[in-house]
KEPA-699160 format. One record per residue (C-alpha): y, z, x; residue number from 1. Coordinates in nm, 3 decimals, padded with zeros to 5 digits. Layout:
BEGIN
Y Z X NUM .
...
***
This chain:
BEGIN
11.290 10.383 10.549 1 .
11.412 10.305 10.899 2 .
11.392 10.664 11.019 3 .
11.764 10.725 11.063 4 .
11.764 11.049 10.863 5 .
11.463 11.180 11.058 6 .
11.633 11.090 11.385 7 .
11.950 11.276 11.290 8 .
11.759 11.584 11.172 9 .
11.529 11.593 11.474 10 .
11.820 11.534 11.712 11 .
12.014 11.823 11.565 12 .
11.712 12.051 11.583 13 .
11.641 11.941 11.942 14 .
11.998 12.022 12.041 15 .
11.977 12.365 11.880 16 .
11.646 12.437 12.053 17 .
11.777 12.326 12.392 18 .
12.090 12.536 12.352 19 .
11.880 12.839 12.257 20 .
11.657 12.785 12.560 21 .
11.936 12.717 12.808 22 .
12.209 12.948 12.683 23 .
12.011 13.234 12.532 24 .
11.694 13.223 12.739 25 .
11.480 13.180 12.427 26 .
11.152 13.069 12.587 27 .
10.999 13.005 12.244 28 .
11.276 12.772 12.126 29 .
11.107 12.447 12.228 30 .
10.773 12.549 12.076 31 .
10.962 12.643 11.761 32 .
11.127 12.301 11.763 33 .
10.788 12.131 11.787 34 .
10.652 12.339 11.499 35 .
10.956 12.257 11.283 36 .
10.927 11.886 11.355 37 .
10.555 11.884 11.283 38 .
10.610 12.071 10.956 39 .
10.878 11.828 10.844 40 .
10.757 11.493 10.973 41 .
10.389 11.495 11.072 42 .
10.251 11.379 10.733 43 .
10.508 11.099 10.719 44 .
10.435 10.984 11.074 45 .
10.059 10.998 11.015 46 .
10.100 10.783 10.701 47 .
10.315 10.534 10.893 48 .
10.054 10.507 11.170 49 .
09.780 10.452 10.912 50 .
09.982 10.184 10.736 51 .
10.054 10.009 11.066 52 .
09.685 10.012 11.157 53 .
09.605 09.872 10.812 54 .
09.871 09.600 10.850 55 .
09.733 09.495 11.189 56 .
09.440 09.327 11.017 57 .
09.680 09.091 10.838 58 .
09.908 08.983 11.123 59 .
09.875 08.612 11.184 60 .
09.675 08.548 10.868 61 .
09.765 08.378 10.541 62 .
09.731 08.714 10.365 63 .
10.033 08.843 10.561 64 .
10.251 08.653 10.315 65 .
10.101 08.811 10.004 66 .
10.317 09.044 09.799 67 .
10.045 09.311 09.777 68 .
10.029 09.337 10.155 69 .
10.406 09.376 10.179 70 .
10.417 09.636 09.905 71 .
10.142 09.844 10.067 72 .
10.297 09.821 10.410 73 .
10.661 09.898 10.327 74 .
10.797 10.243 10.242 75 .
11.025 10.102 09.968 76 .
10.732 10.051 09.731 77 .
10.509 10.305 09.553 78 .
10.198 10.127 09.684 79 .
10.287 10.251 10.033 80 .
10.221 10.608 09.919 81 .
09.898 10.535 09.731 82 .
***
């Protein structure tokens, strides 16, 4: 849930796109990279942003310590995906 897998995948794809652009003159390589990244990660990133915005209402409150808040705000629990 820390994003390491996404970082490795996106880094590899970025390297491939840069190599295609620099070495092969593929002017569409970077746009293709963006499309691939959006296809793979955009829903996940959008969900993470929504969860963070939802969690912001609980920071500094007593409710921040409640199990339900943790379960909804952390990718390890099914409530995160609800």
